[in-house]
C-alpha positions as CSV (number, residue, x, y, z in Angstrom):
1,M,25.8,14.2,15.2
2,Y,22.7,12.1,14.7
3,S,22.3,9.0,12.7
4,L,19.4,7.2,11.0
5,N,21.1,3.9,10.9
6,N,20.7,1.0,13.4
7,E,23.2,2.4,16.0
8,N,20.3,3.6,18.2
9,Q,18.3,0.4,18.5
10,D,17.5,1.0,22.1
11,K,15.8,4.3,21.3
12,N,12.0,4.3,21.0
13,L,11.8,4.6,17.2
14,N,8.4,6.0,16.2
15,A,7.2,8.7,13.9
16,E,7.9,11.6,16.2
17,T,11.5,10.5,17.2
18,I,12.4,9.7,13.6
19,M,11.1,13.1,12.4
20,E,13.0,14.8,15.2
21,T,16.2,13.1,14.1
22,C,15.6,14.1,10.5
23,M,14.9,17.7,11.5
24,D,18.1,17.8,13.7
25,L,20.2,16.5,10.8
26,L,18.7,19.1,8.4
27,Y,19.4,21.8,10.9
28,D,23.0,20.7,11.5
29,I,23.8,20.1,7.8
30,C,21.8,22.8,6.0
31,I,20.3,25.5,8.1
32,S,23.0,26.1,10.8
33,P,25.9,26.7,8.3
34,M,23.8,29.4,6.4
35,E,22.0,30.9,9.3
36,D,23.8,34.2,9.0
37,E,22.7,34.5,5.3
38,L,19.0,33.9,5.9
39,D,16.7,36.9,5.7
40,E,13.7,37.2,7.9
41,K,11.3,35.9,5.3
42,N,13.4,32.7,4.7
43,A,13.8,32.2,8.5
44,E,10.0,32.4,9.0
45,A,9.5,29.9,6.1
46,I,11.9,27.4,7.7
47,G,10.1,27.9,11.0
48,M,6.7,27.1,9.4
49,I,8.2,24.1,7.7
50,G,9.4,22.8,11.0
51,I,6.0,23.3,12.6
52,T,4.3,21.5,9.7
53,L,6.7,18.6,9.9
54,K,6.1,18.3,13.7
55,Q,2.3,18.2,13.1
56,I,2.7,15.5,10.4
57,A,4.8,13.5,12.8
58,Q,2.2,13.9,15.6
59,K,-0.6,12.6,13.2
60,A,1.6,9.7,12.1
61,Q,2.3,8.9,15.8
62,C,-1.5,8.9,16.5
63,Y,-2.0,6.5,13.6
64,E,0.8,4.3,14.8
65,N,-0.7,4.2,18.3
66,M,-4.2,3.5,16.9
67,T,-3.1,0.7,14.6
68,G,-0.5,-0.9,16.9
69,F,2.2,-0.3,14.3
70,N,4.5,1.0,17.0
71,G,5.0,-2.5,18.3
72,Q,2.2,-2.4,20.9
73,E,-0.4,-5.2,20.6
74,K,-3.8,-3.7,20.1
75,N,-7.3,-5.2,20.2
76,P,-8.4,-5.3,16.5
77,F,-11.8,-4.0,17.5
78,E,-10.4,-0.8,19.0
79,R,-10.0,0.7,15.5
80,N,-13.7,0.7,14.8
C-alpha cells in the first residue's frame, strides 16, 4: 500500500514521484477491483488517462527543474 502522508520523507518527492504514487493508489483502490468488469473501450480510456497523467507529471517536473522548485538552487538568470 502506498501513502501520501509524511511517512516517506527520504523519498525524492517531485511531480513525477507524486503522480506515480497517486496513480498506484488509484489502480489499487479503483481499477484493480473492477478489472474483470471493464470492457475494452473503458480499459483503453483508462490507459489513455494514465498516459496523459504521466505527460502532465513530466511537464511539471521540467518546470520544477527549471524554477528550482524541487529544492535545487538555480541561478535566477537561467530562466531567461
